[in-house]
N, C-alpha and C positions, 0 to 999 in steps of 0.2 A: 206344356203339363206338371213343372214343379209348381211353378205359380200358384197355378190352380187346385193343385195339392195343398199348397200351405195357406192359402185365403179359407180353403174347406174346414183343412184343420183350425184356423183360429176362430172360425164362427162356431167349431164345436165347441172348442175350448170356453168360447164365449157364453153358450149358451147353459153349457155346464153350470157355469160361475153364478150365471142369473137365477136358473129355475131350484138347484137345490133349496141357494138359503129363500126363491121366495115359496116354496113348499110353507117353510117352517115360520116364513116371514107372519107378524103378528099384525100389522102394518101394512100398507104401502101409500106412498101419495109419488104425484107426479109435477112438471113442474118443467116452467118455460124461459129462458134468460137469453140473454144478449150482453153487447160491451163490444172492445177492439178489441183485436191484436196485433200484438207490435214482433213482425217478423226481421229474422237478419241472418238467411241460410247461410250454414258451414261448405263453403267450396276449397275444395284441396288447395286451389289457387287463389285465394281471397287474397288483396292487397292490401287492407284497410281500410281502400277508399270506397266501400260498402255504405249504404246509411240502410237505415231500419226501415220497412215496406208496412206502415197502417193501414189497418184494411177493418171493418167492420166483422162483428162474430156472432152467430146466436144459434139454439137449441134447445133441444128440450130432453128431459131426465127422467127417469123413475129414482124413488128412493127408499129401499126395501130394508126396512128397520130389523136389527139381528138382537138390538137391544135398547136400553137407553142411552147406550154411550155409542155404538157401535151400529154401521149399515153399508147396505151395498148401493153402488151409485151408477147405473150406467146410463152414457148418455150417444146422441148424437148430434151430430156438430155440426155449420159451414163453417168450414176454414180457410181460410188465404195466407200460404208460405211464401217468403223469398226474399228481394232486394230492391236497391235499385242504385243510380250511380250516376254521375254526370261527366260524359266525357262526348265534348261537345253541345250533347244537347239532352235530356234526361233520359235515361234509360232505365224498365224498368223488369224485371223478373216478378210473376206471380202465378202461383199454384194455386189452385185450388181444390179441395180436398170434401172429402164425407169424413170425419172423421169420430171415430165410435170407441171412446175410451169405458174403460168399465174398473170403478173407483172404489176403494175401502175409503169409508168415511170416517172419522174419529170427533167423538163431540168430549172437548176439552172441561165440559160441566155438564150434569146434566139439566139445570135449570136455570133460568136468567130471563132480564131481558136483553142480551144480547149473549148470545151462545157462541166462544169461536172454534171452529173447525180448523181438524188438519184431512187433510187426503193423499193416495197416491194411487197409480194402478199402470196396468196396461192399456195399449191402446195400438190402433189398425185405422187406416186412414184409405179411403181410395180415392183416386184420384178422379178429378169429373173435368179440368181443364190446365192446360199448363201455355203461357203466353210470355213471349221474350220482346222487350220491342215491340210488340201488337203480335209479332207474328205464332201461329200457330205452333208449337214447339211438343205435343203430347206425346208424339211417336217417338222421344227422348227420352222418354221419363218412365218408371218402373208404375204399374197401375195399383202395386200397396204401398205402401210403407207404415214397419210396424218403430213402437216408439212405448216412450210413457208420460207420464202425465204425474205431477206434484205440486203439491201447493198446498195454501191455505187464506180461510174465510170466518165466514160470521152469518150466524142466524139472527134474525128479531124478528118478534111476533107482529102483526100485523092484522088484527079481528080474528077471522077464521085461517088465515093465511098466515104464511112467512114469506119474512124480505129474506134472500140471501144476497150476499157479498163476496165473491172470487174473484181471488188474485194465485194466478197457475203458470208453469213453465211446463213446454209441449219441447220430449228431449225427441227425436227422431233417431232412432239408432241401426238403419241400413243405410245404404249408397242408394238414393231416388234416384240417380242418371242411370241410365242402362245404354248410350249411345255407344256400339263396340269399338267401334276404332279407334276409341280415346282412353286416355284412363282416368278423367278425373274423376272425382268423389265429394257426391251434395249431400247432405245430411239435414234434414229439418231442424229449425229455429223456432221458438216462437212464447213470447210470453201474452199471457190473455187474462184481461181484465172485465168480468161480467156484473152484472146484476140481476137477481131474478126474485120469481115466486114459486112457492111450495104451495101445492091448492091443498 
């Protein structure tokens, strides 16, 4: 019940964050992006032998202009976090999420061929699958994860569209592990690099 209330509260807050600026916005664009995620989740019992898990990531977003330099950017992304190490054989932990950040995006220049941007905002992620060494362990993990995205990028004009470059870090703020008999703690961590188009 508590988990359901948290999810509902997060959805309501995000809807409020998006709907108010949308009503006042002068321009709304949409975009698609794809790239790679480099994850190395933080476990309470990490020994330093864990290696970065590289997986594809992709998503869609809206760009809601608030002013010439500020915009709100809600997104829906496919994201895989995890890590891997070698223990006789390669052992992989991979957690697949529907990742939904709502970012405040600031252009550092009003115009130019290449415009640098910075952004940050809260994120909620919904667990789609959890695999450890090929085994399904989804029941051991929380269905939602809360955190923050922040990073920098650039916009470049391409005819009637814009090309965007995006480098960001996802910082999970809650313990994603929920198996009651143990006291382990796991937080999602991921560095994402993507290229996209704004239509």
